Structures are given as C-alpha cells and as structure tokens.
C-alpha positions as CSV (number, residue, x, y, z in Angstrom):
1,M,-0.2,0.1,0.1
2,T,1.1,3.6,-0.9
3,T,0.0,7.0,0.4
4,E,-0.4,9.8,-2.1
5,G,3.1,10.9,-1.6
6,G,4.2,7.5,-2.9
7,A,5.5,6.3,0.4
8,K,4.9,2.7,1.2
9,V,2.9,2.0,4.2
10,P,3.3,-1.6,5.7
11,V,0.2,-3.6,5.5
12,P,-0.4,-5.4,8.8
13,A,-0.1,-9.2,8.7
14,P,-3.5,-11.0,9.4
15,A,-3.9,-12.6,12.7
16,R,-3.1,-16.5,12.6
17,V,-5.9,-18.3,14.3
18,V,-6.6,-21.9,15.3
19,V,-10.1,-23.0,15.8
20,V,-10.9,-25.7,18.3
21,D,-14.4,-27.2,18.8
22,D,-15.3,-30.8,19.4
23,Q,-18.6,-30.5,17.0
24,T,-17.4,-31.0,13.5
25,V,-20.2,-28.8,12.1
26,V,-19.7,-26.0,14.3
27,R,-16.1,-26.0,13.7
28,E,-16.2,-26.0,9.9
29,G,-19.0,-23.3,10.4
30,I,-16.4,-21.2,12.4
31,V,-13.7,-22.0,10.0
32,M,-15.8,-20.8,7.0
33,L,-17.0,-17.7,8.7
34,L,-13.6,-16.7,9.6
35,G,-12.2,-17.1,6.2
36,L,-14.7,-14.5,4.9
37,L,-13.3,-11.8,7.7
38,P,-10.5,-9.3,7.2
39,G,-7.2,-9.7,9.0
40,I,-7.8,-13.1,9.9
41,E,-6.0,-16.1,8.7
42,V,-7.2,-19.7,9.9
43,V,-4.0,-22.0,10.1
44,G,-5.3,-24.9,11.7
45,S,-8.5,-26.5,13.6
46,G,-8.9,-29.3,16.0
47,G,-11.6,-31.3,17.9
48,D,-10.5,-31.3,21.5
49,G,-8.0,-29.7,23.9
50,E,-5.2,-32.1,23.3
51,E,-5.3,-31.3,19.7
52,A,-5.5,-27.3,20.9
53,V,-2.2,-28.1,22.6
54,R,-0.7,-29.9,19.8
55,L,-1.6,-27.5,17.2
56,V,-0.2,-24.2,19.1
57,A,3.1,-26.3,19.5
58,E,3.2,-26.9,15.9
59,L,1.7,-23.7,14.4
60,S,2.5,-21.0,16.7
61,P,-0.6,-19.3,16.1
62,D,-1.4,-15.6,17.4
63,V,-4.9,-16.8,18.9
64,V,-6.7,-19.9,19.6
65,L,-10.5,-19.8,19.3
66,M,-11.5,-22.4,22.1
67,D,-14.5,-23.9,22.8
68,L,-15.0,-25.3,26.6
69,R,-17.0,-28.4,26.7
70,M,-15.0,-31.1,24.9
71,P,-14.0,-34.7,25.7
72,R,-10.4,-35.6,26.7
73,V,-9.0,-32.4,27.7
74,D,-11.7,-29.4,28.3
75,G,-10.9,-25.9,26.9
76,A,-10.2,-24.3,30.3
77,E,-7.4,-27.0,31.1
78,A,-5.9,-26.6,27.5
79,T,-5.9,-22.9,27.7
80,R,-3.9,-23.3,31.1
81,R,-1.6,-25.3,29.4
82,I,-1.2,-23.3,26.3
83,R,-0.6,-20.1,28.6
84,A,2.0,-21.7,30.4
85,E,3.8,-23.3,27.8
86,Y,3.3,-21.0,24.9
87,P,2.8,-17.4,26.3
88,G,2.9,-15.9,22.9
89,T,-0.5,-17.4,21.7
90,Q,-3.6,-15.9,23.3
91,V,-6.8,-17.5,23.9
92,V,-10.5,-16.2,23.0
93,V,-13.2,-18.8,24.4
94,L,-16.0,-19.2,21.9
95,T,-18.8,-21.3,23.5
96,T,-22.7,-21.6,23.7
97,F,-22.6,-21.3,27.4
98,A,-22.4,-17.8,29.1
99,D,-22.7,-19.0,32.6
100,D,-20.2,-18.6,35.6
101,E,-19.2,-22.2,35.6
102,S,-17.7,-21.8,32.1
103,L,-16.6,-18.3,32.2
104,F,-14.5,-18.1,35.5
105,P,-12.5,-21.4,35.1
106,A,-11.6,-20.3,31.6
107,L,-10.6,-16.7,32.5
108,R,-8.6,-18.0,35.6
109,A,-6.7,-20.3,33.3
110,G,-5.8,-17.3,31.3
111,A,-8.2,-16.9,28.6
112,R,-8.1,-13.2,27.2
113,G,-11.5,-13.2,25.5
114,Y,-14.8,-14.8,25.7
115,L,-17.5,-14.8,23.1
116,T,-20.9,-16.6,22.8
117,K,-21.2,-18.6,19.4
118,D,-23.7,-16.3,18.3
119,A,-21.2,-13.5,17.8
120,G,-21.2,-11.9,14.7
121,G,-18.1,-11.6,12.4
122,D,-17.5,-8.0,13.8
123,E,-17.3,-8.9,17.2
124,I,-14.9,-11.9,16.5
125,V,-12.5,-9.6,14.9
126,R,-12.5,-7.1,17.4
127,A,-12.1,-9.7,20.1
128,V,-9.2,-11.0,18.1
129,Q,-7.4,-7.4,17.7
130,D,-8.2,-6.8,21.3
131,V,-6.3,-9.5,23.0
132,L,-3.6,-9.2,20.4
133,S,-3.1,-5.5,21.6
134,G,-3.1,-6.6,25.2
135,D,-6.9,-5.8,26.0
136,A,-9.5,-8.1,27.2
137,G,-11.8,-9.3,24.5
138,L,-15.1,-9.8,26.1
139,S,-18.7,-9.4,24.7
140,P,-20.7,-7.0,26.2
141,Q,-23.2,-9.4,28.0
142,I,-20.0,-11.2,29.4
143,Q,-18.6,-8.0,30.7
144,R,-21.7,-7.2,32.4
145,R,-22.0,-10.8,34.0
146,L,-18.0,-10.4,35.2
147,L,-19.2,-7.0,36.8
148,E,-22.2,-8.8,38.2
149,R,-20.1,-11.4,39.9
150,L,-17.5,-9.0,41.1
151,S,-20.0,-7.0,42.9
152,E,-21.3,-9.9,44.6
153,P,-20.5,-9.9,48.5
154,D,-18.7,-12.4,50.1
155,Q,-17.9,-14.6,47.2
156,P,-15.3,-17.3,48.0
157,V,-12.4,-17.5,45.8
158,P,-12.6,-21.2,44.3
159,A,-9.5,-23.3,44.8
160,E,-7.3,-24.8,42.3
161,P,-8.5,-28.5,41.7
162,P,-6.6,-31.0,43.5
163,D,-4.6,-33.9,42.3
164,G,-4.3,-32.5,38.7
165,L,-8.1,-32.8,38.2
166,T,-9.3,-30.8,35.4
167,T,-12.1,-28.2,35.5
168,R,-14.5,-30.7,34.0
169,E,-13.4,-33.8,36.2
170,T,-13.8,-31.5,39.3
171,E,-17.5,-30.6,38.0
172,V,-18.2,-34.3,37.7
173,L,-16.9,-35.0,41.2
174,V,-18.8,-32.4,42.7
175,L,-22.1,-33.7,40.9
176,I,-21.4,-37.2,42.1
177,A,-20.9,-36.1,45.6
178,E,-24.4,-34.1,45.0
179,G,-25.9,-37.6,44.3
180,M,-26.3,-37.8,40.6
181,N,-26.2,-40.6,38.5
182,N,-24.2,-40.5,34.9
183,Q,-27.2,-40.1,33.2
184,E,-28.1,-36.8,35.1
185,I,-24.6,-35.8,35.1
186,A,-24.5,-36.0,31.4
187,R,-27.8,-33.9,31.2
188,E,-26.4,-31.6,33.6
189,M,-23.0,-30.8,31.8
190,H,-24.6,-31.3,28.0
191,V,-22.2,-34.3,27.4
192,S,-22.9,-37.7,26.6
193,P,-22.8,-40.5,29.3
194,A,-19.8,-41.9,27.3
195,T,-18.1,-38.4,28.1
196,V,-19.2,-38.6,31.7
197,K,-17.7,-42.1,32.1
198,T,-14.3,-41.1,30.7
199,H,-14.0,-38.2,33.1
200,I,-15.0,-40.4,36.1
201,N,-12.4,-42.9,35.0
202,N,-9.7,-40.2,34.6
203,L,-10.6,-38.6,37.9
204,F,-10.6,-42.1,39.7
205,A,-7.2,-42.8,38.3
206,K,-5.6,-39.5,39.4
207,T,-7.1,-39.4,42.7
208,G,-6.9,-43.1,43.7
209,I,-10.5,-43.3,44.3
210,K,-12.4,-46.7,43.8
211,D,-16.0,-46.3,43.9
212,R,-18.6,-43.5,44.4
213,A,-18.6,-43.7,47.9
214,Q,-15.2,-42.8,48.2
215,A,-15.7,-40.1,45.6
216,V,-18.1,-38.1,48.0
217,R,-15.7,-38.6,50.7
218,Y,-12.9,-37.0,48.8
219,A,-15.2,-34.3,47.5
220,Y,-16.0,-33.3,51.1
221,R,-12.4,-33.3,52.6
222,R,-11.2,-31.6,49.7
223,G,-13.9,-28.8,50.5
224,L,-15.3,-29.0,47.0
225,V,-18.8,-29.4,48.4
226,K,-20.0,-28.6,52.0
227,P,-21.9,-31.1,54.1
228,P,-25.7,-30.2,54.6
229,R,-26.1,-28.3,57.4
230,A,-28.0,-30.3,60.5
231,T,-31.4,-29.3,61.1
232,S,-33.2,-28.8,64.8
233,S,-36.2,-31.1,65.3
C-alpha cells in the first residue's frame, strides 16, 4: 500500500488463528466464517483440548478460538497449558454457554477473550484484535456478568482443583457428591454418558478413588462441596 506521496505503508499481517471445537459442523462453520473476515487467517483446527495444545506447539498461532466443553481435555485445561507453555499465543473462548461455571474457570486459566457462539463476525474480529493489543476481548453480555459477579458480596475464591484434576473432572466429582448418576450428570453438563464415564475413569485414576462412596468422601474432604447443615427438630 502507498500513500498519495508515494511512501509505502506496511500492511499489517493477518492474525493467525486456530479454531478448536468438538462438534465438526460447528468447527467447520466457524472456520468458514473466519475465512470471510478481514485480518484473520485460519492456520489450523482441532476437535479437543489435546489437539489444541498440539496445534499451538506446531503452528505458533497468534490466537486460539477455544470451545470449553470438549472430551479428553476441556477448554479451560487446554487454555491453562497453552498459556503456561506458549505465552505468545492468546486464547479467546468461543462457547454456547455464558454461565459462571464456564466463564470463570476459563478466565482463571488465562483466557483473554470470551465470546458466545452467536457472536457476529465484527465481534470476533474485534475480540481477536483486542487480545493481540493486550486488552480483554469480552462481549458486552460477558462484561456485564463479570461485573455482576465481582459486585456480589462474600464470594469465595475457588481453589485450584486438587491432584491435577481438570475443571470438567472436578465438576463431575462435585455432581457425584451431590448424588447424581451418570445419566443425570450427562444432562447437567450437556455431554454424552460416555464422556461422563471417561471423566470418572480419569478422576478415579488421578485420585486413587475406587468407587462413588469414596468419591463423595474425597469431595467433602477437599472442600469441593459442603456437608448439609444439621436441622433441629
């Protein structure tokens, strides 16, 4: 590009983006949308958190657009690994769920942006540009929810998951302690029963838990859930 005086003005390189989502149709749709947006180049895509970390190691993208609720390794855990091992790559969470359970673990893990999947192209471009310039790329509704959460009194700061558990494994453990079976947990987390079983096998292996009764005791001992208060008759 040149100015009227003939001086050359450097054209900024497009942001190199990796898209990670476990639903193939959603992932391909996002890739297609990003291909139409100015200033963005999609350099890779993957279906879970393990692939996200591998793609970042191989491709050194500027930004990862990261789904949260995925099998094997969820988005929050993948974000934590990426930010720890590859700090030059920023993460923008792109998810269906704009709730506290998804939002705050991702932000604590190091995500700089957070968009819902109904975000338009302009919002996505703005979020990518914001995180690359050092700002937080949060959609307006997420900013409002964050401010609401910060203004709530006496909010305890959640502890880091024990024994290397991921955010999703911890969530499954809490739901077990609350008395839910696998089918109920699957409905609550919007995943398949097979995914729930995988999370259970993983958390049992990490903690040495052998059955659901031990899981309940473990959750109470680690302070992940509080025992019910005794009621006077």
